[in-house]
C-alpha positions, 0 to 999 in steps of 0.5 A: 500500500501506498501511504502519502499525504494528501491535501484534499482542495488540490487533489481534484480539480474543477472541469467547466460544466462537469463534476469530477470525481476522484476515488481515494479509497475503495474496499468491501467497507466502503470508499472515499471519493473526492468531488469537484462541482463546477457551478450549476451542476446537480446529482439528481435524486437518488438513494444508495443502500448504505450510509454516506457522510458528505464533508464539504471541503471548499465553497458551498453545497446544497445537500437535499435529504428527504425533501429537506435542504442544507447548506454546507460550508467548508469544514461542515458535514452531513449523514446521509442516511440509507435508503432516504432520497438525497440530491446535491446542487452546486449553485456555485463551485464547490469540492466535497468527500463523500464517505460510503460506509457498508455496514448497519445502518444509522437508527 
């Protein structure tokens, strides 16, 4: 295993009219993926069978969970419970770290 220090906000770049993702780690227990959203990009509403943590590392994100809007700024995180509809909107550029946890659901 190659061990290295990662500066998250420098590890993925914005791309015009796109969402860029970069896997940091993936195994049977879950995964960690870094995202860079360009302005006006979105992930439409969907569900996941696993719990996930979204941590904003740059900018401001709109996270919608179960039809409730949450505005997160750099340094803030939120848990997206398994099997609950959620969506992500970028009214401005932002970067986030998504940690997917394959295990028991949040109660």
